[in-house]
N, C-alpha and C positions, 0 to 999 in steps of 0.2 A: 470539294465535290466535283467541280469541273475537271480538275486534274485526274481524278479517279475515273471519270467517264472517258476522258481522252486515252488514258492508259488501257482501259478495258477494250475500247474500240481498236486501238493499235494492236494489242495482243491477240484479239479475236481475228482481226484481219491477217496478221502474221501467221497465226495457227492455220487458218484456212488456206492461205497460200502455201504454207509448208506441207499441208496434206496433198496439194496438187503437185508440188515440186518433188516430193519424197519418192514418188514412183520412178522418176527418171534419174534423180540425183539426191540420194539421202544426205550427202555432205552439204549440198546447197541448202537443203531444208534446215539442217542444223545451224548453218551460218545465218540464215534468215531469222531463226529463233533467237540466236545470240544477239544479232543486230537489234531486234525489237526489244529484247530485255535491256540491252545497253541504252537504247534511246529512252526507255521509260525510266531507268535508274538515273540517267543524266537530267531528265526533266524534274526529278524529285529533289534536286540539289537545293533549290530555293526553299522548299518546304522543310527539308532537313535542317537547314540553317535556322529557320524560325523555331523549330523544335529544340534544337541545341541551345539557342539563346534562352528560351523559356526554362529549360532544365537547369541551365547555369544560374539563372535568377532564383529558381526554386531552391537550389543548393545554398545560395547566399542567404536567402531569407529564412531558411530552416535552421541555420546555425550548425548544421551537421558538417562533418569533415568531408571535403571534396573526395578524399581517398575512399570513402565508403561508396560513392556513386560510380567511380571508375570501373570496378568489376561488373557492375550492372550494365553499363554502356557496352563494355567489351562482350559480355555474354549475349546481349541482344544483337549486337553486330555479328557475332559468330553464328547465332541461330539463323539470321537472315541469309548470310552467305551460304551456310550449309543447306538451307532449304532450296535456294536457287541452284546451287551446284548439284545437289542430289537430283533435283527435277531435270536438269539439263542432261545429266548422265542417264537417267531413265529414258528420256526422250531419244537419246542416241542409242538406246538398246543395250546399255551397259548397267544392268541392275546390280551386278556385283560391285562395280565401282561406286554406284550410288550408296550402297550399304557401307562401303569403306569411308566415303565422305561423311556420312551421318555418324559413324562411330568416331572418326577423328574429331568431328565437331563436338560430340558429347565429351570427349576427353579434354579438348581445348576449353570448353565451357567450364568444366570442373576446375581446371587449372586457373582460368581467369577468375573464378569465384573463390579461390583459396584465401585471399586476404579477408573476405567476409567470413568464411568458415573459421579462420583463425581468430577473428574478433569475437565470434559467437562462442568459440571454445574458451577463450580467455575470460569472457563474461561469465560463462557457466562455472568455470573453476573459481572465479572470484566469489560468486554467490554461494558456492559450496563451502567456502572457508569461514 
């Protein structure tokens, strides 16, 4: 909870400063935004470690293959990167690039999910026999 409040305060402050700076130097406003985003992401490293440890234990306790969870992790990571990248492109006034980032992310997410889709297809073919 405390980390989310700190992140929100930092991002709101950076957004307000970027509004002021944007009039004189749009490039500096974008760099300010990137810096705030990087600071928040770095502060999340500890929480991400806790989450990954828990998910690792969940995989072990469930008895399911670790390979089934890897596409899930990759897809979530792709979604987060695409959301951030698309938003930054939109903030820079490049909506076309934002759309390209989102399209590339969708393709990459589908490719990352192929092992799961193959497993589902194999299961369905086995059930049909």
